[in-house]
C-alpha positions in Angstrom: 0.0 0.0 0.0 2.8 2.4 0.8 4.3 1.9 -2.6 1.0 2.7 -4.2 0.7 5.9 -2.2 4.2 7.0 -3.1 3.7 6.3 -6.8 0.6 8.6 -6.7 2.5 11.2 -4.7 5.4 11.3 -7.2 3.1 11.5 -10.2 0.7 14.2 -8.9 3.2 17.1 -8.9 4.4 16.7 -12.6 0.7 16.1 -13.5 -0.2 19.4 -11.8 2.7 21.1 -13.6 1.5 19.7 -16.9 -2.0 21.2 -16.2 -0.4 24.6 -15.5 1.5 24.5 -18.8 -1.4 23.3 -21.0 -4.0 25.6 -19.3 -2.0 28.8 -19.0 -4.7 30.9 -20.7 -7.3 29.7 -18.2 -5.5 30.2 -14.9 -8.6 31.8 -13.3 -9.9 28.3 -12.8 -6.9 27.2 -10.8 -8.0 29.0 -7.6 -11.4 27.3 -7.9 -9.9 23.9 -8.1 -7.6 24.6 -5.1 -10.6 25.9 -3.1 -12.5 22.6 -3.7 -9.6 20.4 -2.9 -8.6 22.4 0.1 -12.1 22.1 1.5 -12.0 18.4 1.0 -8.6 18.1 2.8 -9.9 20.2 5.7 -12.9 17.9 6.0 -10.5 14.9 6.2 -8.4 16.7 8.8 -11.4 17.5 11.0 -12.8 13.9 10.9 -9.4 12.5 11.7 -9.0 14.8 14.7 -12.4 13.8 16.0 -11.5 10.2 15.7 -8.1 10.6 17.4 -9.6 12.7 20.2 -12.2 10.0 20.8 -9.8 7.1 20.6 -6.8 8.6 22.4 -7.6 11.9 24.1 -6.9 15.6 24.0 -3.1 15.1 23.8 -3.5 14.4 20.1 -4.9 17.9 19.6 -1.8 19.4 21.2 0.4 17.1 19.0 -1.5 18.2 15.9 -0.8 21.9 16.7 2.8 20.9 17.2 2.9 19.6 13.6 1.2 22.8 12.4 3.6 25.1 14.2 6.7 23.1 13.0 5.7 23.5 9.4 4.8 27.2 10.0 8.4 27.7 11.4 9.9 26.0 8.4 7.8 28.1 6.1 8.8 31.3 7.9 12.5 30.4 7.8 12.4 29.6 4.1 10.1 32.3 2.8 10.4 35.1 5.3 11.7 37.4 2.6 8.6 36.9 0.5 6.9 40.2 1.4 10.1 42.2 0.9 10.8 40.7 -2.5 7.3 41.4 -3.7 7.9 45.1 -3.2 11.0 44.9 -5.3 10.6 45.0 -9.1 13.9 43.2 -9.8 13.0 39.9 -11.5 16.0 38.1 -9.8 14.6 39.0 -6.4 11.1 37.8 -7.5 12.6 34.5 -8.7 14.4 34.2 -5.4 11.1 34.5 -3.6 9.5 31.8 -5.7 12.6 29.6 -5.2 12.2 30.0 -1.4 8.6 28.9 -1.7 9.6 25.8 -3.7 12.2 25.1 -1.0 9.7 25.3 1.8 7.3 23.0 -0.1 10.1 20.6 -0.9 10.9 20.3 2.8 7.2 19.8 3.5 7.2 17.0 0.9 9.6 15.1 3.2 6.8 15.1 5.8 4.4 13.9 3.2 6.5 10.8 2.8 6.6 10.3 6.6 2.8 10.9 6.7 2.2 8.3 4.0 4.2 5.7 6.1 1.9 6.5 9.0 -1.2 6.3 6.8 -0.1 2.9 5.6 0.1 1.7 9.3 -3.1 3.4 10.5 -5.9 0.8 10.5 -9.0 3.0 10.8 -8.5 6.2 8.8 -5.1 5.6 7.2 -6.8 5.8 3.8 -8.3 9.2 4.7 -4.9 10.6 5.8 -3.3 9.3 2.6 -6.2 10.9 0.5 -5.6 14.3 2.1 -1.9 14.2 1.4 -2.3 13.1 -2.2 -5.2 15.4 -3.0 -3.3 18.5 -2.0 -0.2 17.8 -4.0 -1.9 18.2 -7.4 -3.1 21.8 -7.0 0.2 22.7 -5.2 2.1 21.4 -8.2 -0.2 23.5 -10.5 0.0 26.7 -8.6 3.7 26.7 -8.0 4.3 25.9 -11.7 2.2 28.9 -12.7 4.6 31.1 -10.7 7.7 29.5 -12.2 6.4 29.8 -15.7 6.4 33.6 -15.5 10.2 33.7 -15.8 11.3 30.4 -17.3 10.5 27.5 -19.6 8.4 24.5 -18.7 11.4 22.2 -18.8 13.4 24.4 -16.4 10.4 24.7 -14.1 10.0 21.0 -14.0 13.7 20.6 -13.1 13.1 23.1 -10.2 10.3 20.8 -9.0 12.4 17.7 -8.7 13.0 18.0 -4.9 9.2 18.5 -4.5 8.5 15.5 -6.7 10.9 13.1 -5.0 10.5 14.4 -1.4 7.9 11.9 -0.4 10.1 9.0 -1.4 13.0 10.3 0.7 10.7 11.1 3.6 9.2 7.6 3.4 12.6 6.0 3.6 13.5 8.1 6.6 10.0 7.5 8.1 10.3 3.7 7.9 13.5 3.9 9.9 12.0 6.3 12.4 8.9 4.1 13.0 10.9 1.1 13.9 11.2 0.2 17.6 9.8 2.5 20.2 8.3 4.9 17.7 6.1 2.1 16.3 4.0 2.4 19.5 3.3 6.1 18.9 1.4 5.8 15.7 -1.7 7.6 17.0 0.4 10.6 18.0 2.4 10.6 14.8 -0.9 10.5 12.9 -2.0 13.6 14.8 1.3 15.3 14.0 0.8 14.4 10.3 -2.7 15.9 10.3 -1.2 19.1 11.8 1.4 19.4 9.0 -1.3 18.8 6.4 -3.6 21.5 7.9 -0.9 24.1 7.6 -0.3 23.5 3.9 -4.0 23.8 3.2 -4.4 27.0 5.1 -1.2 28.5 3.6 -2.4 27.7 0.1 -5.8 29.2 1.0 -4.0 32.5 1.7 -2.5 32.4 -1.8 1.1 31.7 -0.7 2.0 29.3 -3.5 2.4 31.9 -6.2 4.9 34.7 -6.7 2.0 37.2 -6.0 0.1 36.4 -2.8 -3.6 36.8 -3.6 -6.7 35.5 -1.7 -9.1 33.1 -3.3 -12.1 34.4 -5.2 -15.6 34.2 -3.8 -16.4 31.3 -6.1 -13.3 29.4 -4.8 -14.4 30.1 -1.2 -17.8 28.7 -1.9 -16.2 25.6 -3.5 -14.0 25.4 -0.4 -17.2 25.2 1.8 -18.8 22.7 -0.5 -15.7 20.4 -0.6 -15.4 20.6 3.2 -19.1 19.7 3.9 -19.3 16.9 1.3 -16.1 15.3 2.4 -16.7 15.6 6.1 -20.2 14.1 5.8 -19.1 11.3 3.5 -16.3 10.1 5.8 -18.2 10.8 9.1 -21.3 8.9 8.2 -19.6 6.2 6.0 -17.3 5.3 8.9 -20.1 5.4 11.4 -18.6 8.0 13.6 -22.0 9.5 14.3 -22.5 6.7 16.8 -19.3 7.4 18.7 -19.3 9.5 21.9 -16.4 11.8 22.9 -14.9 11.1 26.3 
């Protein structure tokens, strides 16, 4: 199962890049697509946190926020110059800003690999965690490629995305080593940590931070965000029978 997850994770980014290249004249639709997928991922995150809180306890909520804040720190350290470079008209500075964003996303892709290892081990909602991870990689690949194509060819942009493409494989190899021994007993907490890292990427993209010019999503995209969230949450919540569970 892990091999299947990793194969999809690797393919989704170049597929997203291809969509960006082919549909450059219709980029107004990209924000709508991200809004829908981000809502779906948020629905998955919320259901998983309800499940973890019910099965393990409130500590999983704290661990989730630990994962969220860790990725936030990585994002800050790699893209803290973003606002300054946006005010500078020099193209080299703008490209540097985009490159920092790619670096931050590439580092996060390592956690995607670790999270997929955890998803493969999670018996109840591992498939949901894997779905959230895989769903968000396609629009991320599309949106970051849109930014790269403003200053370079598609081939060069694809080369820049190699760390982002291969990150999950490297992260999975490291994750397999990490989860051996003592850490194997901490799967629930590691799952909560994974959910937190996924939540940050969704919210970061919702703020428009995957392009060289930070812009909020349109009203249509926000409506699609709500639709994606409601449909996904209800589908998983009732399909898994969580409506019969009681928090404790």
